[in-house]
KEMISE-487596 format. One record per residue (C-alpha): residue in three letters; x negated, y, z negated. Coordinates in nm, 3 decimals. Layout:
! KEMISE-487596
@zavo: ala | X: X | Y: Y | Z: Z;
...
! end
This chain:
! KEMISE-487596
@zavo: met | X: 0.494 | Y: 0.624 | Z: -1.079;
@zavo: ala | X: 0.235 | Y: 0.873 | Z: -1.170;
@zavo: ser | X: 0.238 | Y: 0.925 | Z: -1.573;
@zavo: val | X: 0.232 | Y: 1.326 | Z: -1.649;
@zavo: leu | X: -0.071 | Y: 1.384 | Z: -1.865;
@zavo: asp | X: -0.292 | Y: 1.684 | Z: -1.986;
@zavo: asp | X: -0.621 | Y: 1.622 | Z: -1.800;
@zavo: asn | X: -0.779 | Y: 1.671 | Z: -2.110;
@zavo: lys | X: -0.571 | Y: 1.547 | Z: -2.417;
@zavo: gln | X: -0.446 | Y: 1.273 | Z: -2.212;
@zavo: lys | X: -0.072 | Y: 1.345 | Z: -2.400;
@zavo: pro | X: 0.250 | Y: 1.406 | Z: -2.192;
@zavo: val | X: 0.325 | Y: 1.778 | Z: -2.111;
@zavo: gln | X: 0.635 | Y: 1.906 | Z: -2.016;
@zavo: gln | X: 0.727 | Y: 1.974 | Z: -1.660;
@zavo: asn | X: 0.907 | Y: 2.296 | Z: -1.543;
@zavo: pro | X: 1.207 | Y: 2.294 | Z: -1.327;
@zavo: ala | X: 1.012 | Y: 2.421 | Z: -1.015;
@zavo: his | X: 0.812 | Y: 2.109 | Z: -1.070;
@zavo: tyr | X: 1.130 | Y: 1.902 | Z: -1.011;
@zavo: lys | X: 1.235 | Y: 2.163 | Z: -0.721;
@zavo: gln | X: 0.901 | Y: 2.064 | Z: -0.535;
@zavo: arg | X: 0.961 | Y: 1.705 | Z: -0.635;
@zavo: ile | X: 1.269 | Y: 1.653 | Z: -0.486;
@zavo: leu | X: 1.146 | Y: 1.912 | Z: -0.177;
@zavo: ser | X: 0.860 | Y: 1.688 | Z: -0.067;
@zavo: gly | X: 1.099 | Y: 1.395 | Z: -0.148;
@zavo: phe | X: 1.331 | Y: 1.516 | Z: 0.130;
@zavo: val | X: 1.048 | Y: 1.574 | Z: 0.342;
@zavo: ile | X: 0.902 | Y: 1.263 | Z: 0.316;
@zavo: val | X: 1.190 | Y: 1.072 | Z: 0.363;
@zavo: leu | X: 1.267 | Y: 1.216 | Z: 0.720;
@zavo: ala | X: 0.950 | Y: 1.174 | Z: 0.773;
@zavo: leu | X: 0.988 | Y: 0.788 | Z: 0.747;
@zavo: leu | X: 1.316 | Y: 0.794 | Z: 0.938;
@zavo: ala | X: 1.147 | Y: 0.955 | Z: 1.201;
@zavo: phe | X: 0.864 | Y: 0.714 | Z: 1.231;
@zavo: phe | X: 1.105 | Y: 0.406 | Z: 1.226;
@zavo: ala | X: 1.331 | Y: 0.557 | Z: 1.532;
@zavo: leu | X: 1.053 | Y: 0.638 | Z: 1.701;
@zavo: arg | X: 0.892 | Y: 0.269 | Z: 1.675;
@zavo: ile | X: 1.279 | Y: 0.143 | Z: 1.733;
@zavo: trp | X: 1.322 | Y: 0.373 | Z: 2.032;
@zavo: val | X: 0.948 | Y: 0.413 | Z: 2.187;
@zavo: asn | X: 0.678 | Y: 0.150 | Z: 2.076;
@zavo: ser | X: 0.591 | Y: -0.035 | Z: 1.752;
@zavo: tyr | X: 0.222 | Y: 0.132 | Z: 1.780;
@zavo: val | X: 0.389 | Y: 0.497 | Z: 1.678;
@zavo: phe | X: 0.431 | Y: 0.355 | Z: 1.367;
@zavo: asp | X: 0.055 | Y: 0.213 | Z: 1.340;
@zavo: leu | X: -0.012 | Y: 0.567 | Z: 1.346;
@zavo: leu | X: 0.184 | Y: 0.607 | Z: 0.988;
@zavo: ile | X: 0.005 | Y: 0.351 | Z: 0.836;
@zavo: gly | X: -0.368 | Y: 0.458 | Z: 0.977;
@zavo: val | X: -0.331 | Y: 0.821 | Z: 0.796;
@zavo: leu | X: -0.184 | Y: 0.696 | Z: 0.487;
@zavo: met | X: -0.480 | Y: 0.372 | Z: 0.512;
@zavo: ile | X: -0.756 | Y: 0.650 | Z: 0.539;
@zavo: val | X: -0.613 | Y: 0.965 | Z: 0.287;
@zavo: ser | X: -0.577 | Y: 0.736 | Z: 0.034;
@zavo: ala | X: -0.893 | Y: 0.577 | Z: 0.068;
@zavo: tyr | X: -1.075 | Y: 0.897 | Z: 0.047;
@zavo: glu | X: -0.834 | Y: 0.998 | Z: -0.251;
@zavo: val | X: -1.017 | Y: 0.658 | Z: -0.419;
@zavo: asp | X: -1.285 | Y: 0.737 | Z: -0.306;
@zavo: asn | X: -1.275 | Y: 1.078 | Z: -0.476;
@zavo: leu | X: -1.188 | Y: 0.961 | Z: -0.807;
@zavo: leu | X: -1.471 | Y: 0.722 | Z: -0.826;
@zavo: his | X: -1.716 | Y: 0.987 | Z: -0.742;
@zavo: lys | X: -1.558 | Y: 1.175 | Z: -1.055;
@zavo: met | X: -1.634 | Y: 0.845 | Z: -1.245;
@zavo: gly | X: -2.030 | Y: 0.862 | Z: -1.159;
@zavo: arg | X: -1.972 | Y: 0.567 | Z: -0.893;
@zavo: pro | X: -2.113 | Y: 0.692 | Z: -0.558;
@zavo: thr | X: -1.961 | Y: 0.513 | Z: -0.196;
@zavo: tyr | X: -2.092 | Y: 0.472 | Z: 0.130;
@zavo: phe | X: -1.801 | Y: 0.740 | Z: 0.305;
@zavo: leu | X: -1.894 | Y: 0.587 | Z: 0.666;
@zavo: gly | X: -1.808 | Y: 0.239 | Z: 0.534;
@zavo: phe | X: -1.436 | Y: 0.268 | Z: 0.431;
@zavo: gly | X: -1.369 | Y: 0.573 | Z: 0.639;
@zavo: val | X: -1.440 | Y: 0.325 | Z: 1.001;
@zavo: tyr | X: -1.276 | Y: 0.056 | Z: 0.806;
@zavo: pro | X: -0.925 | Y: 0.138 | Z: 0.859;
@zavo: leu | X: -1.012 | Y: 0.169 | Z: 1.251;
@zavo: leu | X: -1.142 | Y: -0.173 | Z: 1.281;
@zavo: ser | X: -0.868 | Y: -0.293 | Z: 1.077;
@zavo: phe | X: -0.635 | Y: -0.164 | Z: 1.337;
@zavo: ile | X: -0.904 | Y: -0.331 | Z: 1.610;
@zavo: ser | X: -0.873 | Y: -0.643 | Z: 1.455;
@zavo: val | X: -0.458 | Y: -0.636 | Z: 1.527;
@zavo: leu | X: -0.574 | Y: -0.551 | Z: 1.902;
@zavo: val | X: -0.768 | Y: -0.850 | Z: 1.928;
@zavo: cys | X: -0.585 | Y: -1.087 | Z: 1.796;
@zavo: leu | X: -0.282 | Y: -0.970 | Z: 1.990;
@zavo: ser | X: -0.483 | Y: -0.972 | Z: 2.314;
@zavo: leu | X: -0.635 | Y: -1.328 | Z: 2.212;
@zavo: gly | X: -0.332 | Y: -1.531 | Z: 2.126;
@zavo: leu | X: -0.479 | Y: -1.545 | Z: 1.773;
@zavo: ser | X: -0.314 | Y: -1.626 | Z: 1.470;
@zavo: phe | X: -0.261 | Y: -1.457 | Z: 1.128;
@zavo: leu | X: -0.556 | Y: -1.639 | Z: 0.986;
@zavo: trp | X: -0.761 | Y: -1.537 | Z: 1.208;
@zavo: tyr | X: -0.643 | Y: -1.163 | Z: 1.111;
@zavo: val | X: -0.710 | Y: -1.189 | Z: 0.745;
@zavo: leu | X: -1.086 | Y: -1.393 | Z: 0.800;
@zavo: ile | X: -1.179 | Y: -1.097 | Z: 1.096;
@zavo: asn | X: -1.099 | Y: -0.839 | Z: 0.824;
@zavo: leu | X: -1.242 | Y: -1.024 | Z: 0.558;
@zavo: gly | X: -1.561 | Y: -1.046 | Z: 0.744;
@zavo: ile | X: -1.572 | Y: -0.709 | Z: 0.844;
@zavo: ile | X: -1.600 | Y: -0.609 | Z: 0.491;
@zavo: leu | X: -1.856 | Y: -0.845 | Z: 0.435;
@zavo: val | X: -2.076 | Y: -0.731 | Z: 0.703;
@zavo: leu | X: -2.042 | Y: -0.388 | Z: 0.575;
@zavo: gly | X: -2.138 | Y: -0.485 | Z: 0.243;
@zavo: ile | X: -2.441 | Y: -0.640 | Z: 0.334;
@zavo: gly | X: -2.558 | Y: -0.405 | Z: 0.590;
@zavo: met | X: -2.519 | Y: -0.114 | Z: 0.332;
@zavo: ala | X: -2.712 | Y: -0.286 | Z: 0.049;
@zavo: phe | X: -2.949 | Y: -0.315 | Z: 0.292;
@zavo: leu | X: -3.010 | Y: 0.056 | Z: 0.360;
@zavo: pro | X: -3.317 | Y: 0.063 | Z: 0.142;
@zavo: leu | X: -3.543 | Y: -0.177 | Z: 0.359;
@zavo: ile | X: -3.441 | Y: 0.047 | Z: 0.681;
@zavo: ser | X: -3.508 | Y: 0.421 | Z: 0.514;
@zavo: lys | X: -3.634 | Y: 0.435 | Z: 0.135;
@zavo: lys | X: -3.662 | Y: 0.827 | Z: 0.169;
@zavo: thr | X: -3.305 | Y: 0.899 | Z: 0.284;
@zavo: val | X: -3.140 | Y: 0.630 | Z: 0.008;
@zavo: tyr | X: -3.412 | Y: 0.835 | Z: -0.257;
@zavo: lys | X: -3.301 | Y: 1.154 | Z: -0.164;
@zavo: asn | X: -2.908 | Y: 1.056 | Z: -0.237;
@zavo: arg | X: -2.961 | Y: 0.849 | Z: -0.496;
@zavo: ile | X: -3.112 | Y: 1.161 | Z: -0.684;
@zavo: ala | X: -2.830 | Y: 1.397 | Z: -0.527;
@zavo: asp | X: -2.614 | Y: 1.130 | Z: -0.693;
@zavo: gly | X: -2.770 | Y: 1.191 | Z: -1.014;
@zavo: tyr | X: -2.808 | Y: 0.744 | Z: -1.027;
@zavo: lys | X: -3.094 | Y: 0.693 | Z: -1.276;
@zavo: tyr | X: -3.197 | Y: 0.330 | Z: -1.110;
@zavo: gly | X: -3.408 | Y: 0.243 | Z: -0.840;
@zavo: asn | X: -3.364 | Y: 0.254 | Z: -0.500;
@zavo: val | X: -3.234 | Y: -0.124 | Z: -0.467;
@zavo: arg | X: -2.958 | Y: -0.113 | Z: -0.732;
@zavo: tyr | X: -2.860 | Y: 0.202 | Z: -0.634;
@zavo: ser | X: -2.786 | Y: 0.072 | Z: -0.284;
@zavo: ile | X: -2.619 | Y: -0.230 | Z: -0.413;
@zavo: thr | X: -2.425 | Y: -0.094 | Z: -0.670;
@zavo: lys | X: -2.250 | Y: 0.188 | Z: -0.382;
@zavo: ser | X: -2.232 | Y: -0.098 | Z: -0.131;
@zavo: leu | X: -1.995 | Y: -0.286 | Z: -0.399;
@zavo: asn | X: -1.800 | Y: 0.058 | Z: -0.441;
@zavo: thr | X: -1.724 | Y: 0.110 | Z: -0.136;
@zavo: cys | X: -1.631 | Y: -0.244 | Z: -0.085;
@zavo: phe | X: -1.402 | Y: -0.181 | Z: -0.347;
@zavo: val | X: -1.231 | Y: 0.090 | Z: -0.147;
@zavo: cys | X: -1.241 | Y: -0.156 | Z: 0.138;
@zavo: val | X: -1.036 | Y: -0.367 | Z: -0.038;
@zavo: trp | X: -0.802 | Y: -0.104 | Z: -0.246;
@zavo: pro | X: -0.613 | Y: 0.030 | Z: -0.084;
@zavo: val | X: -0.736 | Y: -0.033 | Z: 0.271;
@zavo: phe | X: -0.738 | Y: -0.376 | Z: 0.315;
@zavo: leu | X: -0.417 | Y: -0.442 | Z: 0.072;
@zavo: phe | X: -0.241 | Y: -0.176 | Z: 0.320;
@zavo: ser | X: -0.390 | Y: -0.338 | Z: 0.656;
@zavo: phe | X: -0.075 | Y: -0.644 | Z: 0.598;
@zavo: ala | X: 0.125 | Y: -0.353 | Z: 0.715;
@zavo: phe | X: -0.023 | Y: -0.345 | Z: 1.089;
@zavo: ala | X: 0.047 | Y: -0.743 | Z: 1.049;
@zavo: ile | X: 0.428 | Y: -0.718 | Z: 0.907;
@zavo: asn | X: 0.458 | Y: -0.436 | Z: 1.201;
@zavo: his | X: 0.354 | Y: -0.696 | Z: 1.512;
@zavo: phe | X: 0.501 | Y: -0.966 | Z: 1.373;
@zavo: asn | X: 0.642 | Y: -1.075 | Z: 1.618;
@zavo: asn | X: 0.347 | Y: -1.067 | Z: 1.831;
@zavo: phe | X: 0.118 | Y: -1.334 | Z: 1.668;
@zavo: glu | X: 0.067 | Y: -1.667 | Z: 1.801;
@zavo: leu | X: 0.253 | Y: -1.959 | Z: 1.586;
@zavo: ala | X: 0.389 | Y: -1.648 | Z: 1.353;
@zavo: ile | X: 0.733 | Y: -1.713 | Z: 1.431;
@zavo: asn | X: 0.921 | Y: -2.067 | Z: 1.458;
@zavo: gln | X: 0.999 | Y: -2.150 | Z: 1.820;
@zavo: asn | X: 1.298 | Y: -2.375 | Z: 1.724;
@zavo: trp | X: 1.561 | Y: -2.053 | Z: 1.641;
@zavo: leu | X: 1.403 | Y: -1.817 | Z: 1.979;
@zavo: ser | X: 1.606 | Y: -2.103 | Z: 2.207;
@zavo: tyr | X: 1.917 | Y: -1.920 | Z: 2.055;
@zavo: ser | X: 2.090 | Y: -1.695 | Z: 2.245;
@zavo: gly | X: 2.260 | Y: -1.452 | Z: 1.949;
@zavo: val | X: 1.897 | Y: -1.389 | Z: 1.870;
@zavo: glu | X: 1.766 | Y: -1.239 | Z: 2.144;
@zavo: gly | X: 1.587 | Y: -0.889 | Z: 2.031;
@zavo: val | X: 1.511 | Y: -1.000 | Z: 1.728;
@zavo: asp | X: 1.250 | Y: -0.783 | Z: 1.573;
@zavo: val | X: 1.088 | Y: -0.923 | Z: 1.253;
@zavo: gly | X: 0.853 | Y: -0.690 | Z: 1.211;
@zavo: ile | X: 1.139 | Y: -0.431 | Z: 1.126;
@zavo: ile | X: 1.293 | Y: -0.645 | Z: 0.894;
@zavo: gly | X: 0.930 | Y: -0.664 | Z: 0.687;
@zavo: leu | X: 0.877 | Y: -0.302 | Z: 0.733;
@zavo: leu | X: 1.235 | Y: -0.187 | Z: 0.571;
@zavo: leu | X: 1.185 | Y: -0.453 | Z: 0.303;
@zavo: leu | X: 0.837 | Y: -0.278 | Z: 0.222;
@zavo: phe | X: 0.943 | Y: 0.104 | Z: 0.226;
@zavo: val | X: 1.325 | Y: 0.069 | Z: 0.116;
@zavo: thr | X: 1.222 | Y: -0.124 | Z: -0.177;
@zavo: thr | X: 0.918 | Y: 0.039 | Z: -0.259;
@zavo: val | X: 1.075 | Y: 0.380 | Z: -0.252;
@zavo: leu | X: 1.396 | Y: 0.282 | Z: -0.414;
@zavo: ala | X: 1.160 | Y: 0.103 | Z: -0.664;
@zavo: asp | X: 0.957 | Y: 0.445 | Z: -0.753;
@zavo: thr | X: 1.310 | Y: 0.650 | Z: -0.798;
@zavo: cys | X: 1.494 | Y: 0.403 | Z: -1.065;
@zavo: ala | X: 1.162 | Y: 0.353 | Z: -1.229;
@zavo: met | X: 1.142 | Y: 0.763 | Z: -1.244;
@zavo: leu | X: 1.549 | Y: 0.821 | Z: -1.337;
@zavo: ile | X: 1.641 | Y: 0.494 | Z: -1.551;
@zavo: gly | X: 1.301 | Y: 0.556 | Z: -1.781;
@zavo: arg | X: 1.368 | Y: 0.893 | Z: -1.813;
@zavo: leu | X: 1.731 | Y: 0.856 | Z: -1.888;
@zavo: leu | X: 1.708 | Y: 0.525 | Z: -2.110;
@zavo: lys | X: 1.444 | Y: 0.684 | Z: -2.421;
@zavo: thr | X: 1.311 | Y: 0.310 | Z: -2.424;
@zavo: pro | X: 1.026 | Y: 0.252 | Z: -2.602;
@zavo: lys | X: 0.659 | Y: 0.283 | Z: -2.419;
@zavo: ile | X: 0.458 | Y: -0.018 | Z: -2.316;
@zavo: asn | X: 0.218 | Y: -0.050 | Z: -2.579;
@zavo: leu | X: -0.090 | Y: -0.064 | Z: -2.339;
@zavo: gln | X: -0.291 | Y: 0.263 | Z: -2.398;
@zavo: lys | X: -0.557 | Y: 0.220 | Z: -2.123;
@zavo: leu | X: -0.210 | Y: 0.212 | Z: -1.855;
@zavo: gly | X: -0.097 | Y: 0.621 | Z: -1.932;
@zavo: pro | X: 0.150 | Y: 0.700 | Z: -2.166;
@zavo: gly | X: 0.409 | Y: 0.727 | Z: -1.916;
@zavo: lys | X: 0.512 | Y: 0.356 | Z: -1.918;
@zavo: ser | X: 0.812 | Y: 0.267 | Z: -2.073;
@zavo: trp | X: 1.057 | Y: -0.042 | Z: -2.091;
@zavo: gly | X: 1.314 | Y: 0.148 | Z: -1.877;
@zavo: gly | X: 1.074 | Y: 0.247 | Z: -1.636;
@zavo: leu | X: 0.958 | Y: -0.113 | Z: -1.570;
@zavo: leu | X: 1.327 | Y: -0.253 | Z: -1.575;
@zavo: gly | X: 1.421 | Y: 0.071 | Z: -1.306;
@zavo: gly | X: 1.202 | Y: -0.061 | Z: -1.093;
@zavo: val | X: 1.276 | Y: -0.350 | Z: -1.039;
@zavo: ile | X: 1.634 | Y: -0.276 | Z: -1.044;
@zavo: gly | X: 1.547 | Y: -0.042 | Z: -0.744;
@zavo: ala | X: 1.390 | Y: -0.287 | Z: -0.563;
@zavo: leu | X: 1.662 | Y: -0.546 | Z: -0.595;
@zavo: ile | X: 1.897 | Y: -0.285 | Z: -0.456;
@zavo: gly | X: 1.681 | Y: -0.204 | Z: -0.199;
@zavo: ala | X: 1.635 | Y: -0.551 | Z: -0.041;
@zavo: leu | X: 2.006 | Y: -0.583 | Z: -0.089;
@zavo: cys | X: 2.076 | Y: -0.254 | Z: 0.114;
@zavo: val | X: 1.831 | Y: -0.384 | Z: 0.395;
@zavo: tyr | X: 2.030 | Y: -0.707 | Z: 0.401;
@zavo: gly | X: 2.398 | Y: -0.535 | Z: 0.410;
@zavo: val | X: 2.241 | Y: -0.333 | Z: 0.714;
@zavo: leu | X: 2.076 | Y: -0.602 | Z: 0.888;
@zavo: ser | X: 2.373 | Y: -0.857 | Z: 0.841;
@zavo: leu | X: 2.591 | Y: -0.554 | Z: 1.047;
@zavo: phe | X: 2.415 | Y: -0.656 | Z: 1.381;
@zavo: asn | X: 2.542 | Y: -0.977 | Z: 1.541;
@zavo: asn | X: 2.168 | Y: -1.112 | Z: 1.648;
@zavo: tyr | X: 2.039 | Y: -1.101 | Z: 1.297;
@zavo: ser | X: 2.328 | Y: -1.238 | Z: 1.099;
@zavo: thr | X: 2.288 | Y: -1.516 | Z: 1.376;
@zavo: leu | X: 1.922 | Y: -1.530 | Z: 1.273;
@zavo: phe | X: 1.991 | Y: -1.583 | Z: 0.905;
@zavo: thr | X: 2.254 | Y: -1.817 | Z: 0.957;
@zavo: ile | X: 2.027 | Y: -2.024 | Z: 1.194;
@zavo: leu | X: 1.742 | Y: -2.012 | Z: 0.912;
@zavo: asp | X: 2.000 | Y: -2.061 | Z: 0.617;
@zavo: ile | X: 1.868 | Y: -1.698 | Z: 0.462;
@zavo: ser | X: 2.168 | Y: -1.634 | Z: 0.240;
@zavo: ile | X: 2.193 | Y: -1.314 | Z: 0.002;
@zavo: leu | X: 2.005 | Y: -1.469 | Z: -0.276;
@zavo: his | X: 1.696 | Y: -1.472 | Z: -0.058;
@zavo: phe | X: 1.720 | Y: -1.130 | Z: -0.090;
@zavo: val | X: 1.762 | Y: -1.105 | Z: -0.421;
@zavo: val | X: 1.498 | Y: -1.312 | Z: -0.482;
@zavo: ile | X: 1.254 | Y: -1.101 | Z: -0.239;
@zavo: gly | X: 1.389 | Y: -0.757 | Z: -0.433;
@zavo: leu | X: 1.286 | Y: -0.882 | Z: -0.787;
@zavo: val | X: 0.954 | Y: -1.031 | Z: -0.601;
@zavo: cys | X: 0.880 | Y: -0.680 | Z: -0.471;
@zavo: gly | X: 0.951 | Y: -0.495 | Z: -0.761;
@zavo: leu | X: 0.741 | Y: -0.695 | Z: -1.001;
@zavo: phe | X: 0.480 | Y: -0.663 | Z: -0.667;
@zavo: asn | X: 0.536 | Y: -0.290 | Z: -0.748;
@zavo: met | X: 0.507 | Y: -0.282 | Z: -1.106;
@zavo: val | X: 0.189 | Y: -0.423 | Z: -1.075;
@zavo: gly | X: 0.012 | Y: -0.154 | Z: -0.811;
@zavo: asp | X: 0.160 | Y: 0.146 | Z: -1.012;
@zavo: ile | X: -0.015 | Y: -0.012 | Z: -1.342;
@zavo: phe | X: -0.321 | Y: -0.071 | Z: -1.139;
@zavo: ser | X: -0.335 | Y: 0.278 | Z: -1.016;
@zavo: ser | X: -0.241 | Y: 0.412 | Z: -1.376;
@zavo: tyr | X: -0.511 | Y: 0.263 | Z: -1.523;
@zavo: phe | X: -0.782 | Y: 0.376 | Z: -1.235;
@zavo: lys | X: -0.634 | Y: 0.677 | Z: -1.302;
@zavo: arg | X: -0.751 | Y: 0.669 | Z: -1.673;
@zavo: arg | X: -1.068 | Y: 0.586 | Z: -1.603;
@zavo: ala | X: -1.109 | Y: 0.875 | Z: -1.422;
@zavo: val | X: -0.939 | Y: 1.086 | Z: -1.649;
@zavo: val | X: -0.712 | Y: 1.281 | Z: -1.426;
@zavo: lys | X: -0.344 | Y: 1.292 | Z: -1.403;
@zavo: asp | X: -0.274 | Y: 1.280 | Z: -1.005;
@zavo: phe | X: -0.496 | Y: 1.116 | Z: -0.723;
@zavo: ser | X: -0.486 | Y: 1.478 | Z: -0.580;
@zavo: gln | X: -0.277 | Y: 1.751 | Z: -0.547;
@zavo: leu | X: -0.191 | Y: 1.698 | Z: -0.137;
@zavo: ile | X: 0.201 | Y: 1.637 | Z: -0.201;
@zavo: pro | X: 0.389 | Y: 1.904 | Z: -0.436;
@zavo: gly | X: 0.511 | Y: 1.801 | Z: -0.711;
@zavo: his | X: 0.402 | Y: 1.367 | Z: -0.638;
@zavo: gly | X: 0.017 | Y: 1.453 | Z: -0.669;
@zavo: gly | X: -0.152 | Y: 1.274 | Z: -0.386;
@zavo: val | X: -0.100 | Y: 1.037 | Z: -0.117;
@zavo: met | X: -0.203 | Y: 0.756 | Z: -0.344;
@zavo: asp | X: 0.019 | Y: 0.827 | Z: -0.627;
@zavo: arg | X: 0.344 | Y: 0.783 | Z: -0.395;
@zavo: ile | X: 0.187 | Y: 0.463 | Z: -0.177;
@zavo: asn | X: 0.049 | Y: 0.275 | Z: -0.508;
@zavo: gly | X: 0.323 | Y: 0.001 | Z: -0.511;
@zavo: leu | X: 0.365 | Y: 0.001 | Z: -0.137;
@zavo: val | X: -0.026 | Y: -0.117 | Z: -0.073;
@zavo: leu | X: -0.009 | Y: -0.448 | Z: -0.282;
@zavo: asn | X: 0.358 | Y: -0.482 | Z: -0.166;
@zavo: ser | X: 0.218 | Y: -0.511 | Z: 0.198;
@zavo: phe | X: 0.102 | Y: -0.801 | Z: 0.136;
@zavo: cys | X: 0.397 | Y: -0.942 | Z: -0.083;
@zavo: val | X: 0.656 | Y: -0.876 | Z: 0.221;
@zavo: phe | X: 0.362 | Y: -1.046 | Z: 0.472;
@zavo: ala | X: 0.389 | Y: -1.349 | Z: 0.271;
@zavo: ile | X: 0.784 | Y: -1.332 | Z: 0.242;
@zavo: leu | X: 0.784 | Y: -1.288 | Z: 0.633;
@zavo: leu | X: 0.557 | Y: -1.604 | Z: 0.621;
@zavo: ile | X: 0.761 | Y: -1.829 | Z: 0.441;
@zavo: leu | X: 1.113 | Y: -1.722 | Z: 0.597;
@zavo: phe | X: 0.996 | Y: -1.668 | Z: 0.940;
@zavo: ala | X: 0.693 | Y: -1.885 | Z: 1.027;
! end
């Protein structure tokens, strides 16, 4: 959750009723949009959901980049601008060639490495352009140091949020990856039509949304002591932390309950001996990962001395303010699917 701070004094400020109305209305629109994309994914094509992931990825990367510039840390826009597209292309390559998840991860890390090295060597290609950009960015050191620093900053954006969130692509297409699922349970007629990707996406979005919502509500209701970590923002409380974990737990149990209503999914859970206790653990783990993502996001904003990543979503701030937990949870849920179904 984004802390409510005064940009100059860094102290909590009171929000007026109009802010809460905006927040509720925007939240309602966000939920409707999510439901629409889930419906399109189920009844049209799984690639439709990639569009949502890609848009969130690009906008959040731009917001992180914007804050880096406010902190005096220049980046190469082209680097993290093309990486989301390259990440998606790597999914298509792995699916078309029948490659495993390991190749997907290695290809993505390889792309970041190549981009980073290529950007670091730009002074050898065009010294005048690098010098001009260095002066424009107000960087006082030499061209080589400037280019290497700028390359590392760009790689940072490529990793957080883009690379971590790219696991949502892998979750979406989980069934289509080679060796992604245990072939033993595919022989059972009762599990025909099972889409592990939809299980992962539901866990990802439901646990994260409920974790954020419960963290805010319970944090305000309990009035518990603040977490004594000033660099992470004054709005963090132990009640909010507890609420986030409880929300994620409720979300995981809701996913289990809904999926169990369908014979193919309930049969799958029986075959693989997956019980409600597994989803309890999943909820707790997702809640903790969501908390870590939120805390790191708050720390980053404190360093940039801003309240929100942007003002794109009325009452909520920027896209990154809403998906900061989702980014880290993408890797978490991806790992959970591998453990349960690979």
